[in-house]
All heavy atoms as an XYZ file, in Angstrom:
886
protein
N       0.837     -1.183      0.000
C       0.000      0.000      0.000
C       0.881      1.246      0.000
O       1.897      1.294      0.672
C      -0.889      0.001      1.237
C      -1.619      1.293      1.395
S      -1.792      1.675      3.125
C      -3.166      2.715      3.108
N       0.442      2.225     -0.772
C       1.126      3.515     -0.841
C       0.091      4.601     -0.593
O      -1.070      4.449     -0.957
C       1.748      3.730     -2.224
C       2.768      2.695     -2.579
C       2.416      1.539     -3.233
C       4.101      2.891     -2.247
C       3.360      0.577     -3.557
C       5.052      1.942     -2.570
C       4.677      0.784     -3.219
N       0.525      5.685      0.025
C      -0.332      6.853      0.213
C       0.344      8.016     -0.505
O       1.526      8.279     -0.304
C      -0.535      7.186      1.705
C      -1.309      8.482      1.866
C      -1.257      6.048      2.407
N      -0.415      8.658     -1.358
C       0.081      9.834     -2.071
C      -0.511     11.066     -1.401
O      -1.723     11.131     -1.178
C      -0.338      9.771     -3.532
C       0.145     10.936     -4.355
C      -0.129     10.762     -5.839
O      -0.864      9.831     -6.226
O       0.384     11.572     -6.608
N       0.336     12.013     -1.068
C      -0.153     13.290     -0.551
C       0.085     14.331     -1.635
O       1.197     14.491     -2.131
C       0.504     13.688      0.792
C      -0.074     15.005      1.288
C       2.009     13.726      0.699
C       0.286     15.350      2.710
N      -0.991     14.982     -2.031
C      -0.946     16.005     -3.081
C      -1.219     17.356     -2.432
O      -2.144     17.483     -1.629
C      -2.000     15.735     -4.142
S      -1.825     14.121     -4.926
N      -0.423     18.338     -2.791
C      -0.556     19.683     -2.237
C      -0.693     20.676     -3.374
O       0.129     20.687     -4.288
C       0.675     20.040     -1.379
O       0.812     19.063     -0.344
C       0.533     21.420     -0.767
N      -1.735     21.487     -3.317
C      -1.968     22.541     -4.312
C      -1.935     23.877     -3.592
O      -2.800     24.152     -2.752
C      -3.338     22.377     -4.977
C      -3.533     21.119     -5.788
C      -4.770     20.829     -6.340
C      -2.506     20.202     -6.008
C      -4.987     19.688     -7.093
C      -2.707     19.058     -6.758
C      -3.945     18.808     -7.296
O      -4.147     17.666     -8.038
N      -0.965     24.687     -3.906
C      -0.892     26.035     -3.347
C      -1.669     26.954     -4.283
O      -1.328     27.114     -5.451
C       0.556     26.508     -3.206
C       0.646     27.835     -2.552
N       0.714     29.003     -3.274
C       0.628     28.188     -1.244
C       0.762     30.019     -2.436
N       0.700     29.551     -1.202
N      -2.722     27.547     -3.748
C      -3.628     28.359     -4.569
C      -3.148     29.795     -4.699
O      -2.526     30.344     -3.794
C      -5.018     28.370     -3.952
S      -5.771     26.760     -3.989
N      -3.506     30.368     -5.809
C      -3.303     31.798     -6.004
C      -4.301     32.543     -5.115
O      -5.321     31.970     -4.700
C      -3.494     32.149     -7.479
C      -2.384     31.604     -8.379
C      -2.809     31.615     -9.833
C      -1.107     32.401     -8.186
N      -4.053     33.800     -4.808
C      -4.953     34.554     -3.927
C      -6.408     34.506     -4.391
O      -6.696     34.680     -5.583
C      -4.398     35.981     -3.991
C      -2.948     35.795     -4.313
C      -2.892     34.595     -5.233
N      -7.284     34.222     -3.466
C      -8.736     34.205     -3.682
C      -9.220     33.107     -4.626
O     -10.357     33.154     -5.085
C      -9.233     35.566     -4.175
C      -8.860     36.674     -3.227
O      -9.064     36.562     -2.019
N      -8.279     37.734     -3.757
N      -8.391     32.116     -4.929
C      -8.779     31.071     -5.885
C      -9.135     29.736     -5.228
O      -9.602     28.822     -5.901
C      -7.665     30.875     -6.918
C      -7.326     32.135     -7.704
C      -8.520     32.730     -8.451
N      -8.780     31.936     -9.615
C      -9.969     31.792    -10.186
N     -11.021     32.412     -9.708
N     -10.120     31.022    -11.245
N      -8.926     29.624     -3.911
C      -9.251     28.374     -3.229
C     -10.721     27.986     -3.391
O     -11.011     26.818     -3.666
C      -8.856     28.433     -1.753
C      -9.131     27.166     -0.939
C      -8.363     25.971     -1.486
C      -8.791     27.401      0.527
N     -11.686     28.900     -3.252
C     -13.089     28.491     -3.424
C     -13.357     27.859     -4.795
O     -14.090     26.869     -4.889
C     -13.880     29.791     -3.242
C     -13.006     30.622     -2.343
C     -11.594     30.314     -2.796
N     -12.758     28.382     -5.843
C     -12.955     27.808     -7.175
C     -12.325     26.424     -7.282
O     -12.882     25.519     -7.915
C     -12.386     28.742     -8.246
N     -11.167     26.229     -6.649
C     -10.528     24.914     -6.662
C     -11.380     23.895     -5.909
O     -11.592     22.776     -6.377
C      -9.125     24.989     -6.062
C      -8.367     23.662     -6.015
C      -8.111     23.110     -7.418
C      -7.055     23.836     -5.255
N     -11.893     24.284     -4.749
C     -12.745     23.383     -3.971
C     -14.016     23.037     -4.747
O     -14.458     21.884     -4.740
C     -13.077     23.999     -2.619
C     -11.893     24.227     -1.681
C     -12.346     24.926     -0.407
C     -11.167     22.935     -1.371
N     -14.592     24.011     -5.430
C     -15.787     23.761     -6.242
C     -15.474     22.777     -7.369
O     -16.293     21.889     -7.663
C     -16.328     25.076     -6.798
N     -14.314     22.914     -7.986
C     -13.937     21.983     -9.062
C     -13.830     20.559     -8.512
O     -14.302     19.612     -9.144
C     -12.633     22.411     -9.721
C     -12.216     21.467    -10.852
C     -11.067     22.019    -11.655
N      -9.813     21.860    -10.941
C      -8.682     22.476    -11.323
N      -8.674     23.302    -12.355
N      -7.577     22.273    -10.640
N     -13.239     20.413     -7.330
C     -13.151     19.079     -6.737
C     -14.543     18.524     -6.464
O     -14.844     17.378     -6.813
C     -12.297     19.095     -5.461
C     -10.862     18.763     -5.726
C      -9.985     19.737     -6.166
C     -10.392     17.472     -5.562
C      -8.663     19.433     -6.431
C      -9.073     17.157     -5.823
C      -8.209     18.137     -6.255
N     -15.401     19.317     -5.832
C     -16.750     18.845     -5.489
C     -17.590     18.518     -6.716
O     -18.339     17.548     -6.718
C     -17.474     19.884     -4.650
C     -17.001     19.942     -3.222
C     -17.834     20.896     -2.397
O     -17.613     22.114     -2.511
O     -18.709     20.398     -1.652
N     -17.499     19.354     -7.749
C     -18.399     19.243     -8.891
C     -17.873     18.399    -10.039
O     -18.661     18.000    -10.903
C     -18.732     20.643     -9.414
C     -19.419     21.484     -8.357
O     -20.219     20.990     -7.582
N     -19.075     22.756     -8.291
N     -16.579     18.115    -10.081
C     -16.039     17.368    -11.224
C     -14.953     16.369    -10.842
O     -15.022     15.202    -11.214
C     -15.488     18.348    -12.269
N     -13.955     16.813    -10.098
C     -12.783     15.972     -9.866
C     -13.125     14.693     -9.112
O     -12.627     13.613     -9.472
C     -11.694     16.762     -9.112
O     -11.414     17.963     -9.839
C     -10.428     15.958     -8.978
N     -13.959     14.771     -8.088
C     -14.278     13.567     -7.307
C     -14.929     12.484     -8.168
O     -14.601     11.301     -8.033
C     -15.170     13.909     -6.119
C     -14.499     14.720     -5.020
C     -15.494     15.074     -3.934
C     -13.310     13.979     -4.444
N     -15.823     12.869     -9.057
C     -16.449     11.884     -9.949
C     -15.423     11.278    -10.902
O     -15.461     10.071    -11.178
C     -17.583     12.536    -10.730
N     -14.499     12.094    -11.375
C     -13.453     11.582    -12.255
C     -12.495     10.679    -11.500
O     -12.023      9.664    -12.033
C     -12.705     12.737    -12.920
C     -13.521     13.486    -13.971
C     -12.862     14.803    -14.323
C     -13.706     12.623    -15.207
N     -12.203     11.019    -10.249
C     -11.384     10.132     -9.424
C     -12.061      8.762     -9.317
O     -11.426      7.717     -9.486
C     -11.176     10.720     -8.031
C     -10.057     11.715     -7.906
C      -9.332     12.177     -8.999
C      -9.722     12.207     -6.656
C      -8.298     13.093     -8.854
C      -8.683     13.114     -6.488
C      -7.969     13.556     -7.592
N     -13.350      8.735     -9.025
C     -14.079      7.470     -8.905
C     -14.053      6.704    -10.229
O     -13.833      5.487    -10.252
C     -15.513      7.729     -8.457
N     -14.261      7.402    -11.308
C     -14.266      6.791    -12.646
C     -12.944      6.092    -12.952
O     -12.927      5.037    -13.591
C     -14.539      7.883    -13.682
C     -14.492      7.443    -15.118
C     -14.759      8.624    -16.039
C     -14.639      8.254    -17.491
N     -14.901      9.422    -18.373
N     -11.843      6.667    -12.480
C     -10.523      6.148    -12.835
C      -9.857      5.345    -11.715
O      -8.674      5.035    -11.804
C      -9.625      7.301    -13.285
C     -10.102      7.916    -14.563
N     -10.054      7.249    -15.770
C     -10.675      9.114    -14.823
C     -10.565      8.014    -16.717
N     -10.950      9.151    -16.165
N     -10.613      4.981    -10.676
C     -10.111      4.066     -9.661
C      -9.282      4.677     -8.551
O      -8.560      3.974     -7.853
N      -9.382      5.984     -8.358
C      -8.694      6.641     -7.244
C      -9.416      6.299     -5.949
O     -10.648      6.178     -5.933
C      -8.727      8.158     -7.409
C      -7.852      8.710     -8.497
C      -8.009      8.337     -9.825
C      -6.877      9.649     -8.202
C      -7.213      8.871    -10.819
C      -6.068     10.183     -9.184
C      -6.235      9.793    -10.497
N      -8.671      6.178     -4.852
C      -9.280      5.967     -3.539
C      -8.830      7.095     -2.613
O      -7.788      7.006     -1.980
C      -8.882      4.616     -2.955
C      -9.584      4.343     -1.637
C      -9.261      2.983     -1.086
C      -9.964      2.806      0.258
N      -9.569      1.554      0.890
N      -9.616      8.170     -2.532
C      -9.269      9.275     -1.628
C      -9.426      8.865     -0.164
O     -10.377      8.191      0.207
C     -10.277     10.371     -1.982
C     -10.879      9.975     -3.279
C     -10.786      8.484     -3.345
N      -8.465      9.293      0.643
C      -8.522      9.065      2.091
C      -8.959     10.309      2.849
O      -9.428     10.209      3.980
C      -7.153      8.620      2.612
C      -6.621      7.309      2.067
C      -5.214      7.059      2.584
C      -7.545      6.157      2.429
N      -8.786     11.476      2.249
C      -9.189     12.714      2.901
C      -8.713     13.928      2.137
O      -7.745     13.861      1.382
N      -9.424     15.026      2.356
C      -9.111     16.312      1.739
C      -9.040     17.347      2.858
O      -9.891     17.349      3.751
C     -10.207     16.711      0.742
C     -10.306     15.778     -0.432
C     -11.064     14.628     -0.348
C      -9.633     16.051     -1.602
C     -11.156     13.753     -1.416
C      -9.717     15.186     -2.673
C     -10.483     14.039     -2.585
N      -8.057     18.234      2.784
C      -7.819     19.182      3.865
C      -7.421     20.542      3.306
O      -6.760     20.622      2.274
C      -6.685     18.677      4.773
C      -6.888     17.264      5.216
C      -6.396     16.211      4.459
C      -7.591     16.982      6.375
C      -6.592     14.889      4.855
C      -7.789     15.666      6.778
C      -7.287     14.619      6.018
N      -7.793     21.583      4.030
C      -7.381     22.946      3.705
C      -6.480     23.417      4.839
O      -6.793     23.206      6.012
C      -8.608     23.868      3.560
C      -8.172     25.312      3.370
C      -9.473     23.413      2.393
N      -5.367     24.041      4.491
C      -4.445     24.552      5.514
C      -5.096     25.717      6.247
O      -5.461     26.719      5.627
C      -3.142     25.031      4.870
O      -2.477     23.949      4.289
N      -5.233     25.580      7.548
C      -5.802     26.631      8.389
C      -4.703     27.571      8.891
O      -4.908     28.771      8.985
C      -6.538     25.994      9.575
C      -7.271     26.974     10.450
C      -8.510     27.559      9.790
O      -9.055     26.941      8.858
O      -8.937     28.647     10.208
N      -3.559     26.998      9.210
C      -2.410     27.767      9.680
C      -1.184     27.300      8.908
O      -1.150     26.182      8.415
C      -2.170     27.555     11.184
C      -3.300     28.007     12.038
C      -4.201     27.092     12.545
C      -3.477     29.351     12.329
C      -5.266     27.493     13.332
C      -4.530     29.763     13.112
C      -5.435     28.840     13.622
N      -0.187     28.137      8.855
C       1.056     27.750      8.201
C       1.496     28.774      7.185
O       0.728     29.665      6.797
N       2.704     28.633      6.722
C       3.283     29.656      5.844
C       2.769     29.632      4.418
O       2.929     30.611      3.695
C       4.779     29.321      5.871
C       4.814     27.853      6.123
C       3.647     27.579      7.056
N       2.119     28.542      4.005
C       1.758     28.416      2.590
C       0.270     28.470      2.319
O      -0.204     27.939      1.335
C       2.338     27.105      2.036
C       3.838     27.117      2.049
O       4.460     28.123      1.750
N       4.437     26.008      2.413
N      -0.476     29.115      3.212
C      -1.908     29.226      2.969
C      -2.160     30.104      1.753
O      -1.385     31.021      1.515
C      -2.621     29.835      4.178
C      -2.624     28.956      5.375
C      -3.364     29.552      6.546
N      -3.034     30.938      6.817
C      -3.911     31.939      6.793
N      -5.170     31.727      6.562
N      -3.538     33.158      7.036
N      -3.178     29.899      0.964
C      -4.147     28.818      1.050
C      -3.665     27.578      0.280
O      -3.116     27.693     -0.814
C      -5.381     29.407      0.388
C      -4.829     30.351     -0.637
C      -3.556     30.892     -0.050
N      -3.861     26.432      0.874
C      -3.489     25.179      0.241
C      -4.598     24.150      0.402
O      -5.280     24.120      1.414
C      -2.232     24.581      0.886
C      -0.953     25.218      0.469
C       0.256     24.520      1.057
O       0.158     23.937      2.150
O       1.301     24.581      0.405
N      -4.728     23.320     -0.616
C      -5.546     22.124     -0.536
C      -4.578     20.956     -0.512
O      -3.651     20.898     -1.335
C      -6.469     22.002     -1.753
C      -7.195     20.666     -1.887
C      -8.174     20.451     -0.746
C      -7.883     20.567     -3.235
N      -4.758     20.067      0.446
C      -3.960     18.841      0.522
C      -4.932     17.675      0.543
O      -5.986     17.754      1.169
C      -3.102     18.813      1.790
C      -2.058     19.903      1.816
C      -1.210     19.807      3.073
C      -0.232     20.961      3.094
N       1.129     20.553      3.239
N      -4.559     16.611     -0.162
C      -5.388     15.419     -0.105
C      -4.525     14.177     -0.181
O      -3.390     14.209     -0.650
C      -6.493     15.423     -1.161
C      -6.042     15.474     -2.606
C      -5.878     14.302     -3.340
C      -5.828     16.689     -3.247
C      -5.494     14.349     -4.665
C      -5.458     16.735     -4.568
C      -5.292     15.562     -5.277
O      -4.915     15.614     -6.596
N      -5.103     13.089      0.351
C      -4.414     11.807      0.420
C      -5.139     10.793     -0.453
O      -6.380     10.708     -0.421
C      -4.395     11.287      1.860
C      -3.795     12.205      2.912
C      -4.041     11.640      4.301
C      -2.320     12.399      2.669
N      -4.364     10.028     -1.206
C      -4.897      8.963     -2.044
C      -4.225      7.651     -1.671
O      -3.015      7.621     -1.437
C      -4.620      9.252     -3.526
C      -5.171     10.555     -4.083
C      -4.604     10.821     -5.470
C      -6.701     10.510     -4.126
N      -4.988      6.587     -1.635
C      -4.432      5.263     -1.360
C      -4.266      4.509     -2.678
O      -5.160      4.508     -3.525
C      -5.369      4.474     -0.454
C      -4.860      3.086     -0.147
C      -5.818      2.284      0.701
O      -6.464      2.865      1.600
O      -5.924      1.071      0.464
N      -3.109      3.862     -2.821
C      -2.817      3.053     -4.012
C      -2.354      1.663     -3.583
O      -1.596      1.534     -2.627
C      -1.723      3.706     -4.850
C      -2.057      5.092     -5.303
C      -1.515      6.258     -4.852
C      -3.006      5.455     -6.298
N      -2.079      7.328     -5.500
C      -3.003      6.862     -6.400
C      -3.878      4.741     -7.110
C      -3.821      7.556     -7.288
C      -4.696      5.436     -8.005
C      -4.662      6.826     -8.075
N      -2.782      0.649     -4.320
C      -2.308     -0.724     -4.080
C      -0.878     -0.891     -4.585
O      -0.098     -1.652     -4.025
C      -3.207     -1.741     -4.785
C      -4.596     -1.876     -4.195
C      -5.410     -2.952     -4.896
N      -5.377     -2.877     -6.349
C      -6.181     -2.123     -7.104
N      -7.098     -1.370     -6.535
N      -6.083     -2.119     -8.413
N      -0.569     -0.198     -5.682
C       0.759     -0.315     -6.282
C       1.085      0.978     -7.025
O       0.185      1.765     -7.363
C       0.810     -1.489     -7.259
O       0.032     -1.198     -8.415
N       2.350      1.147     -7.324
C       2.757      2.319     -8.106
C       2.293      2.195     -9.553
O       2.000      3.208    -10.201
C       4.271      2.508     -8.020
C       4.788      2.845     -6.612
C       6.306      2.963     -6.617
C       4.146      4.115     -6.081
N       2.188      0.979    -10.056
C       1.654      0.782    -11.412
C       0.194      1.214    -11.486
O      -0.224      1.842    -12.461
C       1.785     -0.682    -11.837
C       3.217     -1.091    -12.125
O       4.066     -0.209    -12.395
O       3.495     -2.313    -12.086
N      -0.591      0.865    -10.464
C      -1.988      1.299    -10.419
C      -2.068      2.820    -10.420
O      -2.872      3.413    -11.130
C      -2.683      0.739     -9.175
C      -4.131      1.207     -9.068
C      -4.640      1.354     -7.651
O      -3.885      1.274     -6.683
N      -5.935      1.610     -7.521
N      -1.219      3.451     -9.626
C      -1.197      4.910     -9.545
C      -0.903      5.530    -10.904
O      -1.593      6.444    -11.358
C      -0.145      5.362     -8.526
C       0.005      6.865     -8.448
C       1.252      7.262     -7.651
N       1.452      8.694     -7.748
C       2.122      9.292     -8.725
N       2.682      8.591     -9.691
N       2.239     10.612     -8.744
N       0.131      5.025    -11.568
C       0.511      5.584    -12.877
C      -0.610      5.421    -13.896
O      -0.916      6.343    -14.654
C       1.793      4.927    -13.387
C       3.037      5.374    -12.649
S       3.329      7.162    -12.783
C       3.692      7.305    -14.520
N      -1.234      4.243    -13.919
C      -2.319      4.001    -14.872
C      -3.512      4.916    -14.597
O      -4.107      5.478    -15.532
C      -2.750      2.532    -14.812
N      -3.851      5.087    -13.331
C      -4.992      5.935    -12.977
C      -4.738      7.394    -13.337
O      -5.599      8.064    -13.920
C      -5.318      5.791    -11.488
N      -3.554      7.907    -12.978
C      -3.245      9.307    -13.290
C      -3.162      9.526    -14.805
O      -3.616     10.567    -15.311
C      -1.949      9.749    -12.612
C      -2.127     10.234    -11.215
C      -1.629      9.671    -10.074
C      -2.836     11.409    -10.780
N      -1.988     10.406     -8.965
C      -2.733     11.487     -9.377
C      -3.566     12.389    -11.449
C      -3.317     12.508     -8.631
C      -4.148     13.407    -10.707
C      -4.027     13.461     -9.321
N      -2.621      8.574    -15.530
C      -2.533      8.702    -16.992
C      -3.927      8.775    -17.603
O      -4.205      9.631    -18.452
C      -1.720      7.533    -17.580
O      -0.393      7.585    -17.038
C      -1.667      7.606    -19.091
N      -4.822      7.880    -17.164
C      -6.196      7.887    -17.683
C      -6.928      9.164    -17.296
O      -7.655      9.752    -18.109
C      -6.940      6.657    -17.168
N      -6.747      9.608    -16.056
C      -7.389     10.837    -15.580
C      -6.970     12.031    -16.431
O      -7.806     12.804    -16.906
C      -7.020     11.067    -14.112
C      -7.526     12.364    -13.547
C      -8.794     12.454    -13.007
C      -6.723     13.494    -13.537
C      -9.262     13.649    -12.477
C      -7.176     14.691    -13.011
C      -8.453     14.773    -12.484
N      -5.682     12.193    -16.619
C      -5.173     13.354    -17.377
C      -5.601     13.336    -18.837
O      -5.727     14.394    -19.455
C      -3.657     13.420    -17.267
C      -3.188     13.825    -15.893
C      -1.671     13.976    -15.831
N      -1.236     14.276    -14.492
C      -0.532     13.441    -13.722
N      -0.147     12.275    -14.179
N      -0.186     13.799    -12.497
N      -5.825     12.149    -19.395
C      -6.234     12.033    -20.801
C      -7.745     12.140    -20.989
O      -8.216     12.231    -22.122
C      -5.741     10.692    -21.362
N      -8.498     12.161    -19.917
C      -9.958     12.165    -19.991
C     -10.453     13.534    -20.461
O     -10.159     14.553    -19.841
C     -10.530     11.847    -18.604
C     -12.014     11.548    -18.642
O     -12.755     12.250    -19.355
O     -12.428     10.609    -17.938
N     -11.213     13.572    -21.548
C     -11.739     14.854    -22.036
C     -12.630     15.569    -21.016
O     -12.704     16.793    -21.011
C     -12.547     14.481    -23.286
C     -12.159     13.098    -23.634
C     -11.576     12.459    -22.411
N     -13.303     14.806    -20.147
C     -14.119     15.433    -19.099
C     -13.242     16.241    -18.144
O     -13.656     17.300    -17.667
C     -14.886     14.371    -18.302
C     -15.999     13.708    -19.064
C     -16.695     12.664    -18.216
O     -17.156     12.987    -17.103
O     -16.775     11.511    -18.675
N     -12.044     15.741    -17.847
C     -11.124     16.474    -16.983
C     -10.692     17.773    -17.660
O     -10.675     18.839    -17.042
C      -9.906     15.631    -16.613
C      -8.775     16.469    -16.105
C      -7.542     16.615    -16.665
C      -8.787     17.341    -14.962
N      -6.793     17.508    -15.933
C      -7.540     17.966    -14.889
C      -9.739     17.647    -14.003
C      -7.206     18.875    -13.887
C      -9.411     18.556    -13.007
C      -8.158     19.156    -12.947
N     -10.354     17.684    -18.925
C      -9.911     18.888    -19.643
C     -11.011     19.939    -19.657
O     -10.756     21.120    -19.431
C      -9.475     18.523    -21.062
C      -8.884     19.660    -21.837
C      -7.601     20.228    -21.242
O      -6.950     19.575    -20.407
O      -7.245     21.362    -21.618
N     -12.262     19.516    -19.893
C     -13.391     20.461    -19.871
C     -13.556     21.088    -18.488
O     -13.713     22.301    -18.361
C     -14.691     19.764    -20.276
C     -14.920     19.711    -21.769
C     -16.335     19.292    -22.120
N     -16.680     17.961    -21.642
C     -16.348     16.822    -22.236
N     -15.641     16.841    -23.343
N     -16.723     15.663    -21.742
N     -13.512     20.260    -17.451
C     -13.682     20.762    -16.083
C     -12.564     21.731    -15.717
O     -12.813     22.772    -15.102
C     -13.724     19.599    -15.094
N     -11.345     21.407    -16.105
C     -10.213     22.277    -15.800
C     -10.368     23.623    -16.501
O     -10.220     24.676    -15.879
C      -8.892     21.613    -16.206
C      -7.667     22.404    -15.757
C      -6.391     21.795    -16.301
N      -6.302     21.867    -17.745
C      -6.026     22.984    -18.438
N      -5.826     24.118    -17.819
N      -5.967     22.949    -19.756
N     -10.683     23.589    -17.779
C     -10.832     24.833    -18.538
C     -11.980     25.688    -18.002
O     -11.845     26.909    -17.879
C     -11.023     24.533    -20.027
C      -9.796     23.977    -20.742
C     -10.161     23.548    -22.161
C      -8.657     24.980    -20.751
N     -13.108     25.057    -17.685
C     -14.248     25.804    -17.143
C     -13.899     26.452    -15.804
O     -14.238     27.610    -15.561
C     -15.459     24.880    -16.978
C     -16.121     24.516    -18.275
C     -17.238     23.504    -18.091
O     -17.691     23.264    -16.939
O     -17.660     22.923    -19.115
N     -13.215     25.698    -14.936
C     -12.899     26.231    -13.611
C     -11.850     27.333    -13.669
O     -11.758     28.146    -12.750
C     -12.427     25.111    -12.684
O     -11.167     24.619    -13.084
N     -11.077     27.370    -14.735
C     -10.037     28.388    -14.875
C     -10.434     29.497    -15.849
O      -9.583     30.266    -16.298
C      -8.727     27.729    -15.311
C      -8.172     26.812    -14.232
C      -6.860     26.147    -14.611
O      -6.486     26.165    -15.805
O      -6.208     25.605    -13.696
N     -11.731     29.615    -16.128
C     -12.206     30.651    -17.048
C     -11.846     32.049    -16.542
O     -11.580     32.955    -17.340
C     -13.710     30.535    -17.251
N     -11.822     32.241    -15.226
C     -11.470     33.541    -14.637
C     -10.003     33.626    -14.241
O      -9.605     34.558    -13.549
C     -12.340     33.809    -13.405
C     -13.803     33.994    -13.778
O     -14.088     34.470    -14.894
O     -14.667     33.642    -12.947
N      -9.218     32.633    -14.636
C      -7.794     32.642    -14.333
C      -7.333     31.364    -13.658
O      -8.129     30.568    -13.161
N      -6.062     31.182    -13.658
C      -5.410     30.018    -13.064
C      -5.758     29.909    -11.574
O      -5.902     30.930    -10.892
C      -3.901     30.174    -13.252
C      -3.075     29.009    -12.841
C      -1.601     29.240    -13.155
O      -1.244     30.027    -14.020
N      -0.750     28.547    -12.432
N      -5.888     28.685    -11.068
C      -6.250     28.460     -9.664
C      -5.044     28.173     -8.783
O      -5.004     28.577     -7.626
C      -7.215     27.276     -9.542
C      -8.496     27.334    -10.363
C      -9.336     26.095    -10.114
C      -9.272     28.596    -10.072
N      -4.084     27.443     -9.333
C      -2.962     26.917     -8.553
C      -1.659     27.391     -9.165
O      -1.499     27.359    -10.379
C      -3.010     25.369     -8.542
C      -1.801     24.775     -7.859
C      -4.300     24.885     -7.901
N      -0.720     27.831     -8.300
C       0.582     28.221     -8.841
C       1.656     27.172     -8.606
O       2.590     27.060     -9.373
C       1.029     29.600     -8.352
C       1.243     29.682     -6.862
O       0.840     28.770     -6.131
O       1.820     30.682     -6.407
N       1.515     26.358     -7.548
C       2.496     25.310     -7.267
C       1.757     24.049     -6.836
O       0.881     24.106     -5.972
C       3.479     25.729     -6.152
C       4.455     24.607     -5.836
C       4.227     26.993     -6.527
N       2.113     22.929     -7.461
C       1.575     21.626     -7.070
C       2.747     20.730     -6.715
O       3.810     20.823     -7.328
C       0.801     20.978     -8.215
C      -0.405     21.741     -8.638
S      -1.419     20.924     -9.902
C      -0.259     20.201    -11.003
N       2.535     19.864     -5.719
C       3.557     18.874     -5.396
C       2.871     17.607     -4.908
O       1.695     17.625     -4.533
C       4.512     19.408     -4.326
O       3.833     19.593     -3.107
N       3.604     16.520     -4.960
C       3.091     15.281     -4.399
C       4.242     14.458     -3.851
O       5.392     14.647     -4.218
C       2.258     14.498     -5.408
C       3.077     13.997     -6.571
O       4.164     14.491     -6.850
N       2.566     13.018     -7.259
N       3.886     13.591     -2.920
C       4.835     12.678     -2.305
C       4.168     11.321     -2.214
O       2.955     11.232     -2.045
C       5.192     13.124     -0.880
C       5.877     14.459     -0.774
C       6.089     14.854      0.682
O       6.734     14.080      1.419
O       5.592     15.916      1.064
N       4.976     10.278     -2.322
C       4.487      8.921     -2.119
C       5.005      8.462     -0.761
O       6.217      8.461     -0.521
C       4.975      7.967     -3.220
C       4.560      8.468     -4.614
C       4.473      6.547     -2.963
C       3.078      8.525     -4.848
N       4.083      8.087      0.112
C       4.418      7.659      1.465
C       4.194      6.156      1.598
O       3.236      5.612      1.039
C       3.549      8.395      2.485
C       3.517      9.920      2.384
C       2.497     10.491      3.355
C       4.883     10.507      2.619
N       5.066      5.505      2.343
C       4.934      4.081      2.635
C       4.747      3.945      4.140
O       5.581      4.440      4.913
C       6.192      3.310      2.178
C       6.064      1.835      2.510
C       6.439      3.525      0.695
N       3.649      3.325      4.591
C       3.406      3.201      6.025
C       4.491      2.374      6.725
O       5.013      1.410      6.172
C       2.062      2.476      6.107
C       1.432      2.645      4.773
C       2.556      2.755      3.802
N       4.792      2.757      7.932
C       5.712      1.987      8.768
C       4.991      0.747      9.299
O       3.761      0.639      9.212
C       6.191      2.831      9.960
O       5.057      3.183     10.753
C       6.924      4.080      9.501
N       5.737     -0.179      9.884
C       5.151     -1.382     10.490
C       4.126     -1.032     11.558
O       3.155     -1.751     11.758
C       6.247     -2.234     11.140
C       7.063     -3.055     10.225
C       7.925     -4.045     11.002
N       8.533     -3.491     12.208
C       9.746     -2.942     12.260
N      10.476     -2.883     11.181
N      10.213     -2.475     13.399
N       4.340      0.084     12.256
C       3.474      0.433     13.393
C       2.401      1.472     13.039
O       1.687      1.937     13.909
C       4.313      0.923     14.573
C       5.315      2.006     14.199
C       4.933      3.332     14.181
C       6.611      1.658     13.842
C       5.850      4.314     13.834
C       7.528      2.642     13.488
C       7.146      3.975     13.482
N       2.264      1.796     11.783
C       1.262      2.772     11.371
C      -0.151      2.189     11.465
O      -0.377      1.048     11.052
C       1.523      3.213      9.927
O       0.497      4.065      9.489
N      -1.106      2.949     12.000
C      -2.500      2.479     12.008
C      -3.057      2.331     10.578
O      -3.941      1.522     10.363
C      -3.256      3.578     12.758
C      -2.235      4.338     13.512
C      -0.951      4.205     12.738
N      -2.526      3.106      9.645
C      -2.916      2.977      8.236
C      -1.881      2.072      7.584
O      -0.703      2.390      7.537
C      -2.917      4.347      7.529
C      -3.954      5.263      8.137
C      -3.140      4.175      6.044
C      -3.940      6.668      7.565
N      -2.301      0.921      7.114
C      -1.385     -0.027      6.469
C      -2.093     -0.603      5.313
O      -2.206     -1.432      4.754
C      -0.922     -1.083      7.449
C      -0.029     -0.456      8.498
C       0.460     -1.497      9.483
N       0.924     -2.678      8.812
C       2.182     -3.101      8.823
N       3.074     -2.447      9.479
N       2.535     -4.196      8.208
């Protein structure tokens, strides 16, 4: 099992539009392409606000690559992205990390 943590640092005043895109389009596309979200979070405190962070569970790195490849190639994703960015770009920096649970982690 692998956990991917994705971080999107939003441009000023663009977090509401990013959250709306997730609620109205991205979550359905995640389900369509076999993503398993573990949680979504907004940074309340910290130096990089506003940020959206979310966790995805993967059985394997091959599964992850196949899912992300299919997601990015999906015309529905391209439409949703373009519509949500009609008033301008939402995110200026994106990053992700792949985490492997320790033997003693409650999430395994």
